[in-house]
C-alpha angles and dihedrals in degrees: 000000000000093000093051092048091048092052091049090047092053092047091051089049091054093048091047092051092050093046093051094046093049094054121094121226123260093251098042096115126090094259090060091057092059098042099269124173095267096052106118094309118154097225100023126125114298125213124236117280108262131203091258092053092052091045091051092051093048093046091048092053092046090048090055093049094048090047091053091046092052090048093051093047092049092049092055094052109088104191093153123221124344089235097045094115097042124102123221115250116250115269115242122212108257130183117254113273120244116258111271130194124241118249111270095026126105117247116237110259120214109263118239110238113239108209093212092051091048090052092052093049098047113019094158093057092051096083096044094047095049092049091053095046101046129022119230115275115267120235122225 
């Protein structure tokens, strides 16, 4: 049923496109070029209804009905998810990711070490760190 309705819908679309493209505009005559009474006026004279105009109206109505029909048919089909039959891939062990910053936030910058502040925080480590870093001065 869905396939038949889809084929009819596509055929109506093609006929509708051709019918619209073959029609001429309302103001396509010479009087419309010079501002005549029929040039895009809301209540101006209207030409006779042609075969293309009738065909366009009928195709537009049929297009709406086939669109609604396809929508109703598709809403009654409960096929579930597209991925309902798929299995998830196995999870591999991965190392922890480095901490990242959120967009719009400022990343933490490394703090410059102030020697005076370091001395105040850890006075007992001062002597042991300086001995390890630099040997005592040699005398000549």
